[in-house]
C-alpha positions in Angstrom: -22.0 144.8 -62.8 -21.3 146.0 -66.3 -24.9 146.4 -67.3 -26.7 149.7 -68.1 -30.4 150.1 -68.5 -31.9 153.0 -70.3 -35.6 153.9 -70.4 -36.1 156.0 -73.5 -39.9 156.0 -73.1 -42.6 154.6 -70.8 -42.7 151.2 -72.5 -39.1 150.6 -73.6 -36.0 149.4 -71.8 -32.6 149.3 -73.5 -30.1 146.9 -71.8 -26.4 147.2 -72.8 -23.7 144.9 -71.6 -20.4 143.4 -72.7 -21.9 139.9 -72.0 -19.9 139.5 -68.8 -21.3 140.2 -65.3 -18.7 142.0 -63.3 -18.6 141.4 -59.5 -20.2 144.2 -57.5 -18.5 145.8 -54.6 -21.4 144.8 -52.3 -23.8 141.9 -51.9 -26.7 141.6 -54.3 -29.8 142.2 -52.2 -32.9 140.5 -53.6 -35.3 141.0 -50.8 -37.7 138.0 -50.7 -37.4 137.2 -54.4 -36.8 133.4 -54.4 -37.0 132.8 -58.1 -34.5 135.7 -58.8 -32.2 134.4 -56.1 -32.1 130.9 -57.5 -31.7 132.0 -61.2 -29.1 134.6 -60.4 -27.1 132.2 -58.3 -26.8 129.8 -61.2 -26.0 132.6 -63.7 -23.3 134.1 -61.5 -21.6 130.7 -61.2 -20.5 131.3 -64.8 -19.2 134.8 -64.0 -15.6 135.7 -63.0 -14.9 136.8 -59.5 -16.7 136.9 -56.1 -20.4 137.4 -55.8 -22.7 137.4 -52.7 -26.4 136.9 -53.2 -28.5 137.8 -50.2 -32.0 138.7 -49.2 -34.2 139.8 -46.4 -35.0 137.9 -43.2 -37.6 135.8 -45.0 -35.3 134.9 -47.9 -32.7 133.8 -45.4 -35.1 131.1 -44.3 -35.7 129.8 -47.8 -33.7 126.8 -48.9 -31.1 126.9 -51.7 -29.0 123.9 -50.7 -29.9 121.6 -53.6 -28.8 124.2 -56.1 -25.6 124.9 -54.1 -24.8 121.2 -54.0 -25.4 120.8 -57.7 -23.2 123.8 -58.5 -20.4 122.5 -56.2 -20.5 119.2 -58.1 -19.9 121.2 -61.3 -16.7 122.6 -59.8 -18.1 126.0 -58.6 -16.7 127.3 -55.4 -20.0 128.2 -53.6 -21.1 128.3 -50.1 -24.4 128.8 -48.2 -23.6 127.8 -44.6 -27.2 127.6 -43.4 -28.5 126.1 -46.7 -30.3 129.4 -47.3 -29.0 132.8 -48.5 -26.6 134.5 -48.2 -24.8 132.5 -50.9 -21.1 133.3 -51.7 -19.9 132.4 -55.1 -16.2 132.4 -56.3 -16.7 131.9 -60.0 -14.1 131.2 -62.7 -16.3 131.6 -65.8 -17.2 127.9 -66.5 -18.4 124.6 -65.1 -15.7 121.9 -64.9 -18.2 119.2 -65.8 -21.0 118.8 -68.2 -23.3 116.6 -66.2 -25.1 117.3 -62.9 -27.5 115.4 -60.7 -30.0 117.6 -58.8 -32.6 116.9 -56.1 -35.7 118.2 -57.8 -38.1 117.3 -55.0 -38.1 120.7 -53.3 -38.4 123.1 -56.3 -38.4 123.0 -60.1 -36.6 126.4 -60.0 -33.3 124.6 -59.3 -33.7 122.7 -62.5 -34.7 125.8 -64.5 -31.7 127.7 -63.1 -29.3 125.0 -64.2 -31.0 124.9 -67.6 -30.5 128.6 -68.2 -26.8 128.4 -67.1 -26.1 125.3 -69.1 -27.4 127.0 -72.2 -24.4 129.2 -72.0 -22.0 126.3 -72.4 -20.1 125.1 -75.5 -20.7 121.4 -74.9 -23.8 119.3 -74.4 -25.0 119.4 -70.8 -26.9 116.7 -69.0 -29.2 117.3 -66.0 -30.4 114.3 -64.1 -33.3 114.7 -61.7 -33.0 112.9 -58.4 -35.0 112.5 -55.2 -37.9 110.3 -54.1 -40.5 113.0 -54.8 -39.5 114.9 -58.0 -41.7 118.0 -58.2 -44.1 117.6 -61.2 -43.1 121.0 -62.5 -39.5 119.8 -62.6 -40.4 117.0 -64.9 -42.4 119.5 -67.1 -39.5 121.9 -67.0 -37.0 119.2 -67.9 -38.9 118.7 -71.2 -38.7 122.3 -72.2 -35.6 123.6 -74.0 -34.2 126.8 -72.5 -33.0 128.3 -75.7 -32.3 125.4 -78.1 -33.7 122.0 -78.9 -32.8 119.1 -76.6 -32.6 115.4 -76.8 -35.0 113.8 -74.3 -33.3 110.8 -72.7 -35.8 109.8 -70.0 -38.4 111.1 -67.6 -35.7 112.3 -65.2 -32.6 112.9 -67.5 -32.1 115.6 -70.1 -29.3 116.4 -72.4 -28.9 120.0 -73.7 -26.9 120.7 -76.8 -23.8 122.9 -76.5 
């Protein structure tokens, strides 16, 4: 994927990359790692090319639909036919919009994944939390900047600087 990792000693890793994730020839298999699956899905939405994120039989039962819906609303061509992995992403390197509404009732990780991806943008990005039961961690997460200061707009809306 255009990334190399060297381990010069027992406590050091050196990661080298051009800054662009290249599509792999095969699906990215993440086992039952839900957090990695959600975060990587959002990150790959800003790549260029076709990516497939998949997991084991347990991961294939874990929902990712709210994140897929949010990324689709941002102009990403993405599909998860069952609402769970595998997820297929056809990325063009950017989001076509700078505002998204996400159902944050199921998992705060969807919000965190969008925050990390949004931090790569060049314009301010707004995430609005929706759903009758917003996960308490999502509200806490929405108050934390991913890499830069933010302007808090309300309990359920956040604007990230570009």
